[in-house]
C-alpha positions as CSV (number, residue, x, y, z in Angstrom):
1,M,17.5,-1.8,6.5
2,N,16.8,0.7,9.1
3,K,16.2,3.2,6.1
4,L,13.3,0.8,4.9
5,R,11.9,0.7,8.4
6,I,12.1,4.5,8.8
7,I,10.3,4.9,5.4
8,F,7.6,2.2,6.3
9,W,6.7,4.1,9.7
10,C,6.9,7.7,8.1
11,V,4.7,6.9,5.6
12,L,2.4,5.3,8.1
13,A,2.6,8.4,10.4
14,I,1.8,10.6,7.7
15,E,-1.4,8.5,6.9
16,L,-2.5,8.6,10.5
17,A,-2.1,12.2,10.5
18,G,-4.1,12.6,7.6
19,I,-6.7,10.2,8.9
20,A,-6.8,12.4,12.3
21,L,-7.4,15.8,10.3
22,M,-10.0,14.3,8.3
23,E,-12.0,12.8,11.5
24,T,-11.7,16.0,13.2
25,N,-13.0,17.9,10.3
26,E,-9.9,20.2,9.9
27,Q,-9.8,19.2,6.3
28,L,-13.0,18.9,4.4
29,S,-14.3,15.5,3.2
30,G,-16.4,14.4,0.4
31,L,-15.3,17.3,-2.1
32,L,-14.8,14.8,-5.1
33,S,-18.4,14.8,-6.8
34,I,-18.1,12.6,-9.6
35,S,-20.9,10.6,-11.7
36,T,-22.1,7.4,-10.2
37,E,-20.8,5.5,-13.5
38,A,-17.3,7.1,-12.8
39,E,-17.3,6.0,-9.5
40,Y,-18.3,2.8,-10.2
41,A,-15.3,2.5,-12.5
42,L,-13.1,3.8,-9.9
43,I,-14.4,1.2,-7.4
44,S,-13.9,-1.6,-10.0
45,C,-10.5,-0.7,-10.7
46,M,-9.2,-0.3,-7.0
47,E,-10.8,-3.9,-6.0
48,M,-8.9,-5.2,-9.3
49,L,-5.7,-3.8,-8.1
50,A,-6.4,-5.2,-4.6
51,L,-7.1,-8.7,-6.1
52,V,-4.1,-8.6,-8.1
53,S,-1.9,-6.6,-6.0
54,I,-2.1,-8.6,-2.7
55,P,-1.3,-12.2,-3.7
56,T,1.5,-10.8,-6.1
57,L,3.1,-9.0,-3.5
58,L,2.8,-11.2,-0.8
59,K,4.2,-14.0,-3.1
60,L,6.9,-11.8,-5.0
61,F,9.9,-13.5,-3.3
62,K,8.7,-17.1,-4.6
63,F,8.8,-16.2,-8.2
64,N,11.8,-17.7,-9.9
65,W,13.2,-14.8,-11.5
66,V,12.9,-12.5,-8.3
67,R,14.4,-15.4,-6.2
68,K,17.3,-16.2,-8.9
69,Q,18.5,-12.2,-8.1
70,L,18.0,-12.9,-4.4
71,E,20.0,-15.9,-4.3
72,S,23.0,-14.1,-6.3
73,G,23.9,-12.3,-3.2
74,D,23.3,-9.0,-4.5
75,Q,22.3,-6.7,-1.5
76,R,20.8,-4.3,-3.7
77,A,18.6,-6.5,-5.4
78,W,17.1,-7.7,-2.1
79,L,16.9,-4.0,-1.0
80,G,15.1,-3.0,-4.5
81,W,12.6,-5.8,-4.3
82,T,11.7,-5.1,-0.5
83,L,11.4,-1.4,-1.5
84,F,9.1,-2.1,-4.2
85,R,6.8,-4.5,-2.3
86,M,6.3,-2.0,0.7
87,S,6.0,1.0,-1.4
88,V,3.2,-0.4,-3.6
89,M,1.5,-1.9,-0.5
90,L,1.8,1.9,1.3
91,L,0.7,3.6,-2.2
92,L,-2.4,1.5,-2.2
93,V,-3.4,2.0,1.5
94,M,-2.9,5.7,1.1
95,A,-4.8,5.8,-2.3
96,N,-7.8,3.8,-0.9
97,T,-7.8,6.2,2.2
98,A,-7.6,9.2,0.1
99,L,-10.5,8.0,-2.2
100,Y,-12.6,7.1,0.8
101,Y,-12.2,10.4,2.2
102,A,-13.0,12.2,-1.1
103,T,-15.8,10.1,-1.9
104,I,-17.2,9.0,1.7
105,N,-17.8,5.9,-0.2
106,T,-17.3,2.8,2.3
107,T,-16.0,0.6,-0.3
108,F,-12.7,2.4,-0.5
109,G,-12.5,2.5,3.3
110,Y,-12.7,-1.3,3.3
111,L,-10.1,-1.8,0.4
112,A,-7.7,0.5,2.8
113,L,-8.4,-1.7,5.7
114,I,-7.7,-4.9,3.7
115,H,-4.4,-3.5,2.6
116,A,-3.4,-2.3,6.4
117,V,-4.1,-5.8,7.2
118,C,-1.3,-6.8,4.9
119,L,1.3,-4.4,5.9
120,P,2.8,-6.7,8.8
121,F,3.4,-9.2,6.0
122,V,5.8,-6.5,3.7
123,Y,7.2,-4.9,6.9
124,P,11.1,-5.0,6.1
125,Q,12.9,-7.8,7.9
126,E,16.7,-8.3,8.3
127,E,19.0,-8.6,5.5
128,P,19.6,-12.1,4.3
129,T,23.2,-12.9,5.1
130,T,25.2,-14.6,2.2
């Protein structure tokens, strides 16, 4: 359990350090120069990922096939699904933040904020006792 929390906070610390570097102009931003069509496709892809991933990750433990694994008492199943859920959400936050600073398109910034608002809901809780 503590390992999951350490991973969670370390990834967030790396993310915040990256944001601080970009905001203080230590790292150059706006370097990704792609065509308008490619940027539109990238935005559409990330928006679809947000629309699909957020409800799916938040309701992951309610799916029957996941619930059966969790109710079997296998702690590795709980650890694996919690790690998957947390990792995907953190990855989407990092990807959207990186795309925001690479393209300076506010849509990616808003998507990163939406995913960041969902992070407390995937924060690793205490392991269930069986």
